[in-house]
C-alpha positions in Angstrom: 100.3 -65.4 -197.5 98.9 -67.5 -200.4 97.1 -71.0 -200.1 100.2 -72.5 -201.3 102.6 -70.7 -199.1 100.4 -71.7 -196.1 100.6 -75.4 -197.2 104.2 -75.3 -197.5 104.7 -73.8 -194.2 102.6 -76.6 -192.7 104.6 -79.3 -194.5 107.9 -77.6 -193.4 106.7 -77.8 -189.9 106.0 -81.3 -190.0 108.7 -82.3 -192.1 106.3 -83.9 -194.7 106.8 -84.0 -198.4 104.3 -83.2 -201.0 104.0 -86.9 -201.6 103.3 -87.6 -198.2 100.6 -84.9 -197.9 98.9 -86.4 -201.1 98.9 -89.9 -199.4 97.6 -88.8 -196.0 95.0 -86.5 -197.7 93.8 -89.1 -200.2 94.8 -86.9 -203.1 96.6 -87.8 -206.4 100.4 -86.7 -206.0 100.0 -84.7 -209.4 97.0 -82.8 -207.8 99.3 -81.6 -204.9 102.4 -80.7 -207.2 100.1 -79.0 -209.5 99.4 -76.3 -206.7 103.3 -75.6 -206.7 104.4 -76.1 -210.5 103.9 -73.8 -213.5 100.3 -74.7 -213.5 100.0 -73.1 -210.1 96.4 -74.3 -209.6 94.6 -73.2 -206.4 93.1 -76.0 -204.2 89.3 -76.0 -204.0 87.5 -76.1 -200.7 87.2 -79.8 -200.6 91.0 -80.2 -201.2 91.9 -77.9 -198.3 89.4 -79.7 -196.0 91.3 -83.1 -196.8 94.5 -81.3 -196.2 93.3 -80.0 -193.0 92.1 -83.4 -191.9 95.3 -85.1 -192.9 97.5 -82.3 -190.9 95.0 -82.6 -188.1 94.2 -79.0 -188.1 90.9 -76.8 -188.4 90.0 -74.8 -191.4 90.3 -71.6 -189.0 93.9 -72.8 -188.2 94.7 -73.4 -191.7 93.4 -69.9 -192.9 94.5 -67.9 -190.0 97.8 -69.6 -189.2 96.6 -69.2 -185.5 97.6 -72.3 -183.3 94.7 -73.9 -181.5 96.5 -73.1 -178.3 96.1 -69.6 -178.6 92.5 -69.2 -178.5 89.9 -70.9 -176.4 87.2 -73.3 -177.6 84.6 -70.7 -178.2 86.9 -68.4 -179.9 88.0 -71.1 -182.2 84.2 -72.1 -182.6 83.3 -68.5 -183.6 86.2 -68.2 -186.2 85.0 -71.5 -187.9 81.2 -70.4 -187.8 82.3 -67.1 -189.2 84.2 -68.8 -192.2 80.8 -70.7 -193.1 78.8 -67.2 -193.3 78.7 -66.1 -197.1 80.9 -63.0 -197.6 77.9 -60.9 -198.6 76.4 -61.5 -195.1 79.4 -61.0 -193.0 78.7 -57.3 -192.6 75.6 -58.2 -190.4 77.6 -60.5 -188.4 80.1 -57.6 -187.5 77.2 -55.2 -186.8 75.5 -57.6 -184.6 78.8 -58.1 -182.7 79.4 -54.6 -182.3 75.9 -53.9 -180.9 76.4 -56.7 -178.5 79.8 -55.6 -177.3 78.4 -52.0 -176.7 75.7 -53.5 -174.2 76.6 -53.2 -170.5 
């Protein structure tokens, strides 16, 4: 699923228009429409954060499509922290978690 498809999915779920999203997120309508028209721009991280704030969802929920109710607080925090780890260092996180999960 692309970022644009995820945004559209969330808009449909809330019955919001692109204009309403722009207003609620503090973005220009043209910016939001440029994500979906022939320009097909991809929203930057700051814009996605504004969209998440407007929709009252976490970045983790945005990127994963997981409803908050399916995970407990620690699991959501783990996902949010993992999103902040640079991609080049994520292997280290996986190795650490694997080594900890093997402990008895």
